N, CA, C and O of each residue as an XYZ file, in Angstrom:
328
protein
N      -2.733     16.338      3.349
C      -2.278     14.972      2.382
C      -1.041     15.435      1.781
O      -0.841     16.647      1.861
N      -0.153     14.711      1.184
C       0.993     15.014      0.405
C       0.823     14.674     -1.116
O       0.110     13.786     -1.583
N       1.708     15.653     -1.868
C       1.700     15.058     -3.334
C       2.640     13.990     -3.535
O       3.741     14.013     -2.985
N       2.235     12.955     -4.369
C       2.702     11.907     -4.787
C       3.959     11.915     -5.443
O       3.925     12.391     -6.577
N       5.140     11.487     -5.003
C       6.180     11.503     -5.596
C       6.293     10.805     -6.897
O       5.460      9.921     -7.100
N       7.221     11.057     -7.862
C       7.657      9.730     -8.970
C       7.838      8.400     -8.221
O       7.289      7.330     -8.480
N       8.636      8.652     -7.333
C       8.851      7.106     -6.402
C       7.478      6.366     -5.777
O       7.233      5.160     -5.813
N       6.723      7.339     -5.243
C       5.171      6.965     -4.886
C       4.284      6.342     -6.085
O       3.486      5.425     -5.888
N       4.448      6.779     -7.018
C       3.687      6.258     -8.198
C       4.468      4.993     -8.735
O       3.914      3.966     -9.126
N       5.523      5.160     -8.708
C       6.250      3.808     -9.253
C       5.966      2.843     -8.211
O       6.196      1.741     -8.707
N       5.600      2.717     -7.075
C       5.627      1.906     -5.819
C       3.963      1.611     -6.380
O       3.567      0.480     -6.663
N       3.286      2.590     -6.452
C       1.664      2.290     -6.641
C       1.682      1.255     -7.808
O       1.316      0.097     -7.603
N       2.100      1.665     -9.000
C       2.303      0.557    -10.038
C       2.712     -0.852     -9.691
O       2.104     -1.879     -9.994
N       4.043     -0.724     -8.881
C       4.494     -2.038     -8.809
C       3.513     -2.775     -7.900
O       3.379     -3.988     -8.062
N       2.842     -2.160     -6.991
C       1.958     -2.978     -5.918
C       0.876     -3.509     -6.925
O       0.587     -4.693     -6.751
N       0.288     -2.930     -7.840
C      -0.658     -3.183     -8.628
C      -0.298     -4.332     -9.528
O      -1.041     -5.290     -9.741
N       1.005     -4.147    -10.086
C       1.512     -5.540    -10.749
C       1.691     -6.744    -10.291
O       1.429     -7.779    -10.904
N       2.287     -6.633     -8.852
C       2.401     -7.859     -7.457
C       0.853     -8.254     -7.567
O       0.439     -9.395     -7.769
N       0.279     -7.403     -7.440
C      -1.090     -7.993     -7.169
C      -2.056     -9.169     -8.148
O      -2.763    -10.094     -7.749
N      -1.723     -8.651     -9.737
C      -1.851     -9.067    -10.566
C      -1.210    -10.282    -11.002
O      -1.770    -11.049    -11.785
N       0.063    -10.514    -10.478
C       0.620    -11.959    -10.627
C       0.228    -12.690     -9.370
O       0.719    -13.817     -9.300
N      -0.470    -12.360     -8.446
C      -0.967    -13.456     -7.323
C      -2.553    -13.194     -7.616
O      -3.336    -13.311     -6.672
N      -2.920    -12.926     -8.601
C      -4.462    -13.038     -9.178
C      -5.353    -12.280     -8.225
O      -6.435    -12.775     -7.909
N      -4.976    -11.122     -7.749
C      -5.619    -10.050     -7.188
C      -5.576     -8.586     -7.580
O      -4.794     -8.379     -8.508
N      -6.269     -7.413     -7.078
C      -6.120     -6.595     -7.429
C      -6.419     -5.614     -6.583
O      -6.864     -5.995     -5.501
N      -6.276     -4.099     -6.793
C      -6.783     -3.126     -5.721
C      -8.432     -3.123     -5.626
O      -8.895     -2.944     -4.499
N      -9.455     -3.328     -6.843
C     -10.779     -3.419     -6.614
C     -10.747     -4.813     -5.808
O     -11.350     -4.767     -4.735
N     -10.249     -5.840     -6.083
C     -10.483     -6.887     -4.688
C     -10.385     -6.726     -3.398
O     -11.122     -7.210     -2.539
N      -9.206     -5.845     -3.213
C      -8.821     -5.596     -1.528
C      -9.968     -4.584     -1.411
O     -10.534     -4.590     -0.318
N     -10.429     -3.698     -2.345
C     -11.600     -2.424     -1.684
C     -12.687     -3.333     -1.466
O     -13.219     -3.146     -0.371
N     -13.232     -4.330     -2.200
C     -14.332     -4.782     -1.712
C     -14.275     -5.702     -0.717
O     -15.292     -5.934     -0.064
N     -13.098     -6.350     -0.457
C     -13.191     -7.059      0.733
C     -13.272     -6.246      2.046
O     -13.725     -6.614      3.130
N     -12.822     -5.258      1.758
C     -12.868     -4.027      3.236
C     -14.282     -3.176      3.029
O     -14.914     -2.531      3.866
N     -14.486     -3.343      1.980
C     -16.348     -2.555      1.963
C     -15.619     -1.284      1.695
O     -15.944     -0.345      2.421
N     -14.651     -1.050      0.754
C     -14.368      0.245      0.368
C     -14.329      0.696     -0.811
O     -14.121     -0.205     -1.624
N     -14.468      1.948     -1.366
C     -14.305      2.385     -2.757
C     -12.659      2.168     -3.267
O     -11.519      2.340     -2.835
N     -13.220      1.773     -4.238
C     -11.305      1.406     -4.966
C     -10.902      2.542     -5.134
O      -9.699      2.459     -5.383
N     -11.276      3.718     -5.140
C     -10.459      4.974     -5.049
C      -9.566      5.485     -3.824
O      -8.512      6.105     -3.966
N     -10.277      5.052     -2.319
C      -9.836      5.237     -1.407
C      -8.868      4.015     -1.214
O      -8.061      4.377     -0.358
N      -8.587      2.778     -1.600
C      -7.577      2.072     -1.609
C      -6.317      2.560     -2.555
O      -5.138      2.363     -2.261
N      -6.766      3.216     -3.716
C      -5.710      3.555     -4.497
C      -5.253      4.809     -3.855
O      -4.024      4.874     -3.906
N      -5.721      5.690     -3.348
C      -5.090      6.821     -2.596
C      -4.118      6.428     -1.610
O      -3.039      7.020     -1.565
N      -4.382      5.505     -0.826
C      -3.319      4.745      0.139
C      -2.131      4.317     -0.610
O      -0.982      4.613     -0.280
N      -2.428      3.660     -1.557
C      -1.670      2.786     -2.317
C      -0.328      3.645     -2.756
O       0.857      3.354     -2.592
N      -0.992      4.923     -3.434
C      -0.417      6.211     -4.393
C       0.594      6.934     -3.167
O       1.688      7.464     -3.361
N       0.034      6.816     -2.154
C       0.910      7.731     -0.886
C       0.097      9.006     -0.827
O       0.708     10.010     -0.462
N      -1.323      9.136     -1.160
C      -1.719     10.203     -0.845
C      -2.179     10.266      0.435
O      -2.192     11.314      1.081
N      -2.608      9.070      0.901
C      -3.092      8.771      2.101
C      -2.752      7.815      3.003
O      -2.213      6.888      2.399
N      -2.822      7.596      4.266
C      -2.515      6.426      4.973
C      -3.556      5.911      5.736
O      -4.342      6.644      6.336
N      -3.623      4.500      5.756
C      -4.255      3.637      6.634
C      -3.740      2.406      6.985
O      -3.598      1.615      6.053
N      -3.424      2.042      8.088
C      -3.163      0.704      8.484
C      -4.053     -0.322      7.893
O      -3.601     -1.338      7.365
N      -5.140     -0.095      7.967
C      -6.239     -1.565      7.527
C      -6.003     -1.405      6.251
O      -5.873     -2.494      5.692
N      -5.893     -0.503      5.555
C      -5.724     -0.561      3.829
C      -4.291     -1.229      3.612
O      -4.112     -2.170      2.838
N      -3.424     -0.715      4.280
C      -2.045     -1.115      4.013
C      -1.742     -2.715      4.389
O      -0.801     -3.328      3.887
N      -2.613     -3.260      5.280
C      -2.407     -4.321      6.023
C      -3.103     -5.221      5.017
O      -2.625     -6.350      4.906
N      -4.246     -4.883      4.200
C      -5.084     -5.772      3.373
C      -4.077     -5.708      2.159
O      -3.819     -6.788      1.627
N      -3.455     -4.533      1.643
C      -2.936     -5.034      0.193
C      -1.546     -5.694      0.649
O      -1.026     -6.333     -0.266
N      -0.808     -5.688      1.879
C       0.161     -6.492      2.219
C       0.093     -8.037      1.903
O       0.751     -8.774      1.169
N      -1.147     -8.255      2.894
C      -1.747     -9.493      3.335
C      -1.900    -10.391      1.627
O      -1.228    -11.334      1.209
N      -2.747     -9.836      1.129
C      -2.576    -10.200     -0.440
C      -1.616    -10.730     -1.037
O      -1.731    -11.764     -1.695
N      -0.273     -9.929     -0.847
C       0.902    -10.263     -1.237
C       1.647    -11.216     -0.449
O       2.549    -11.769     -1.078
N       1.520    -11.534      0.683
C       2.256    -12.176      1.606
C       3.414    -11.531      1.996
O       4.456    -12.187      1.994
N       3.435    -10.174      2.388
C       4.153     -9.449      2.709
C       3.486     -8.809      4.215
O       2.412     -9.119      4.729
N       4.493     -7.840      4.704
C       3.759     -7.062      5.717
C       3.748     -5.552      5.140
O       4.395     -5.258      4.135
N       3.009     -4.672      5.809
C       3.339     -3.139      5.488
C       4.634     -2.575      5.706
O       4.896     -1.521      5.127
N       5.266     -2.969      6.258
C       6.528     -2.366      6.506
C       7.361     -2.817      5.165
O       8.070     -2.113      4.445
N       7.064     -4.162      5.062
C       7.981     -4.316      3.802
C       7.841     -3.554      2.196
O       8.754     -3.368      1.392
N       6.318     -3.184      2.047
C       5.844     -2.175      1.112
C       5.982     -1.039      1.149
O       6.140     -0.419      0.097
N       5.963     -0.207      2.742
C       6.247      0.909      2.965
C       7.114      1.355      3.897
O       6.788      2.032      4.872
N       8.546      0.891      3.551
C       9.164      1.023      4.942
C       9.491      2.716      5.602
O       9.908      2.982      6.730
N       9.221      3.469      4.736
C       9.380      4.975      5.243
C       8.344      5.097      5.918
O       8.469      5.930      6.817
N       7.135      4.496      5.845
C       5.932      5.012      6.814
C       5.943      4.323      8.276
O       5.001      4.384      9.065
N       7.071      3.709      8.484
C       7.148      2.707      9.670
C       8.228      2.863     10.230
O       9.126      3.269      9.491
N       8.483      2.689     11.280
C       9.643      3.132     12.504
C      10.529      2.002     12.568
O       9.878      0.962     12.463
N      11.685      1.817     12.691
C      12.401      0.958     13.108
C      12.536      0.462     14.287
O      12.046      1.194     15.146
N      13.152     -0.790     14.804
C      12.947     -1.186     16.309
C      13.423      0.028     17.394
O      12.920      0.414     18.449
N      14.857      0.527     16.497
C      15.325      1.659     17.218
C      14.501      3.074     17.080
O      15.100      4.093     17.426
N      13.250      3.178     16.625
C      12.473      4.128     16.436
C      12.926      5.268     15.460
O      12.636      6.390     15.874
N      13.410      5.236     14.559
C      14.088      6.009     13.757
C      13.322      5.421     12.338
O      13.259      4.210     12.127
N      12.770      6.394     11.430
C      12.157      5.888     10.236
C      13.376      5.378      9.089
O      14.306      6.091      8.712
N      13.119      4.007      8.661
C      14.007      3.553      7.608
C      13.759      4.715      6.235
O      12.771      5.288      5.775
N      14.962      4.692      5.963
C      15.295      5.380      4.232
C      14.665      4.480      3.434
O      14.679      4.623      2.211
């Protein structure tokens, strides 16, 4: 696991804020997946990665995982986006 940067933590807070705006939360995502809330938070904060969790969070927000975590995904050219 890597140590989250201030950017990772800001992204985590932004995700939680956006989830609240659409009437959801990381807790709701965790319940829908049958996982502990801490597991979902670990992924949201950037400590760990799980496509399943990223997909569930993105779906709640009407976005793609690539939109929320562009550095975690490769572009069509095969290079990571900055």
